[in-house]
C-alpha positions as CSV (number, residue, x, y, z in Angstrom):
1,M,19.2,76.0,127.0
2,M,19.8,78.4,129.9
3,I,20.1,77.1,133.4
4,G,17.9,79.8,134.9
5,M,20.6,81.9,136.7
6,D,21.6,85.4,135.9
7,L,25.0,85.9,134.3
8,V,26.4,88.1,137.0
9,A,29.6,88.0,139.1
10,P,29.1,87.0,142.7
11,P,28.6,89.9,145.2
12,E,31.7,91.2,146.9
13,H,30.4,90.5,150.4
14,L,30.4,86.7,149.9
15,V,32.9,85.2,152.4
16,E,35.7,83.1,150.8
17,P,34.7,79.5,151.5
18,T,37.1,76.9,152.8
19,E,38.1,73.9,150.8
20,D,36.0,71.7,153.1
21,E,32.9,73.9,152.6
22,I,33.3,73.8,148.8
23,K,33.5,70.0,149.0
24,L,30.4,69.8,151.1
25,L,28.5,72.1,148.7
26,A,29.7,70.0,145.7
27,L,28.5,66.8,147.4
28,R,25.1,68.4,148.2
29,A,24.8,69.6,144.6
30,S,25.6,66.1,143.4
31,R,22.7,64.9,145.5
32,S,20.3,67.1,143.6
33,D,20.4,70.2,145.9
34,P,19.7,73.2,143.6
35,D,20.6,75.7,146.3
36,A,24.1,74.2,146.7
37,F,24.7,74.3,142.9
38,T,23.5,78.0,142.8
39,L,26.0,78.9,145.5
40,L,28.8,77.1,143.5
41,Y,27.7,79.0,140.4
42,R,28.0,82.3,142.2
43,M,31.3,81.4,143.7
44,Y,32.9,80.3,140.5
45,F,31.3,82.5,137.9
46,A,34.0,85.2,137.9
47,Q,36.8,82.6,137.4
48,V,35.0,80.8,134.6
49,Y,34.0,84.0,132.7
50,T,37.4,85.6,133.1
51,F,39.1,82.5,131.8
52,I,36.8,82.2,128.9
53,S,36.8,85.9,128.0
54,F,40.5,85.9,127.8
55,R,40.5,82.9,125.4
56,V,37.4,84.0,123.4
57,S,37.5,87.6,122.3
58,N,33.9,88.0,121.3
59,R,31.9,89.1,124.4
60,E,28.6,87.4,123.4
61,D,30.4,84.1,122.7
62,A,32.2,84.3,126.0
63,E,28.9,84.8,127.9
64,D,27.3,81.9,126.0
65,L,30.2,79.6,126.7
66,A,30.2,80.6,130.4
67,N,26.5,79.5,130.5
68,T,27.4,76.3,128.6
69,V,30.1,75.4,131.2
70,F,27.5,75.6,134.0
71,E,24.9,73.8,132.0
72,K,27.3,70.9,131.4
73,A,28.4,71.0,135.1
74,L,24.7,70.9,136.2
75,A,24.0,68.0,133.8
76,A,27.1,66.0,135.1
77,I,27.0,67.0,138.8
78,G,25.4,63.8,139.8
79,R,28.5,62.0,138.7
80,Y,31.0,64.4,140.4
81,Q,33.4,62.8,142.8
82,P,35.5,65.1,145.1
83,K,38.5,62.8,144.6
84,P,40.9,63.1,142.7
85,A,39.6,66.3,141.3
86,Q,38.4,69.2,143.5
87,F,35.3,71.1,142.2
88,S,37.4,74.0,140.8
89,T,39.6,71.5,138.9
90,W,36.6,69.7,137.6
91,L,35.0,73.0,136.5
92,Y,38.3,74.1,134.8
93,T,38.3,70.9,132.7
94,I,34.8,71.5,131.6
95,A,35.6,75.1,130.7
96,K,38.7,74.1,128.8
97,N,36.8,71.5,126.8
98,C,34.0,74.0,126.0
99,I,36.6,76.4,124.5
100,I,38.1,73.6,122.4
101,D,34.7,72.6,121.1
102,H,33.9,76.3,120.4
103,Y,36.9,76.5,118.0
104,R,36.5,73.1,116.5
105,K,32.9,74.0,115.5
106,R,34.4,77.0,113.7
107,R,37.1,74.9,112.2
108,L,39.8,77.1,113.7
109,P,42.9,76.0,115.6
110,V,42.5,76.5,119.3
111,D,45.4,79.0,119.4
112,N,43.4,81.2,117.1
113,E,41.3,82.3,120.1
114,M,43.7,85.3,120.2
115,E,42.1,87.0,117.3
116,P,40.7,90.3,118.6
117,E,37.4,90.2,116.6
118,D,35.6,92.1,119.4
119,A,38.5,94.1,120.8
120,A,36.9,97.4,120.0
121,H,33.6,96.5,121.8
122,E,32.9,99.3,124.2
123,D,31.1,99.2,127.5
124,P,28.4,101.9,127.2
125,E,28.7,102.6,130.9
126,G,32.5,102.7,131.0
127,D,35.3,105.0,129.7
128,P,35.9,104.1,126.1
129,E,39.6,105.2,126.3
130,R,40.2,103.1,129.4
131,R,38.5,100.1,127.8
132,M,40.6,100.5,124.6
133,L,43.8,100.6,126.8
134,M,42.7,97.4,128.6
135,E,42.0,95.7,125.4
136,E,45.4,96.7,124.0
137,R,47.0,95.2,127.1
138,K,45.0,92.0,126.7
139,R,46.1,91.7,123.1
140,T,49.7,92.2,124.1
141,L,49.5,89.5,126.7
142,R,47.6,87.2,124.4
143,E,50.3,87.5,121.8
144,A,53.0,86.8,124.3
145,L,51.1,83.8,125.6
146,R,50.9,82.4,122.1
147,D,54.7,82.3,122.0
148,L,54.9,80.1,125.1
149,T,54.8,76.3,124.9
150,S,51.3,74.7,125.3
151,D,52.3,73.5,128.8
152,Q,53.6,76.9,129.8
153,R,50.5,78.6,128.6
154,E,48.3,76.1,130.4
155,V,50.0,76.6,133.7
156,I,49.6,80.3,133.4
157,E,45.9,79.8,132.6
158,C,45.4,77.5,135.5
159,R,47.3,79.5,138.1
160,F,46.4,83.1,137.2
161,F,43.3,83.1,135.0
162,F,41.4,80.3,136.7
163,E,43.1,80.9,140.0
164,L,43.8,77.2,140.8
165,S,46.3,76.4,143.5
166,I,49.5,74.5,142.8
167,Q,47.9,71.3,144.0
168,E,44.8,71.8,141.8
169,T,47.0,72.7,138.8
170,A,49.0,69.6,139.3
171,V,45.8,67.5,139.2
172,A,44.4,69.4,136.1
173,M,47.7,69.0,134.2
174,N,48.4,65.5,135.5
175,R,51.8,66.5,136.9
176,T,53.6,66.6,140.2
177,E,53.4,69.8,142.3
178,G,57.2,70.1,141.8
179,A,56.8,69.9,138.1
180,V,54.1,72.6,138.1
181,K,56.3,74.9,140.2
182,A,59.2,74.5,137.8
183,L,56.9,74.9,134.8
184,Q,55.4,78.1,136.2
185,F,58.8,79.6,136.9
186,R,59.9,79.0,133.3
187,A,56.6,80.3,132.0
188,L,56.7,83.5,134.0
189,E,60.3,84.0,133.1
190,N,59.6,83.6,129.3
191,L,56.4,85.7,129.6
192,H,58.4,88.5,131.2
193,R,61.0,88.4,128.5
194,L,58.4,88.5,125.7
195,L,56.5,91.4,127.3
196,T,59.8,93.3,127.9
197,E,60.8,92.8,124.2
198,D,57.4,94.0,123.1
199,A,57.6,97.1,125.2
200,L,61.1,98.0,123.8
201,R,59.9,97.8,120.1
């Protein structure tokens, strides 16, 4: 069931909200304020969809899953508590679980999300050559990420795909901030090595 909101990225003119403003919006949403939830949806849609579309190569599946994430968030928003998880961390956990469920239903290992079944999908309004180049870069990065450890892959996803802060990533991964920084350093170091090796082939 759809939640009655258009699957579109938030407009560029929206001002970046502060952490306190997001907490206030989340609390308002948890008290059955539909306008507050709509604002949160518009703020976080790009992060959720980008994260999912990188893990799920089929565009229609990614759009459906993005809807599912917000449907689940809307259904559970009454139980949301700002501590210990911030709204973005809470939403990341929902998105991650939706992806896991998506692959379990298809009886595929979660790491199989890298299969480029829709890699050749072209945007009818875009440049096909440019899109193919972008998809090729995505495939290269996906393959490199697959060679990282699961923790290294998750820290990259949290920090750079879902755009969580170090503190938010620490909460999401149940680690200290120092451990997240060290893990991120090793992950980026290994990712750079893997991408360099691929470029030299």
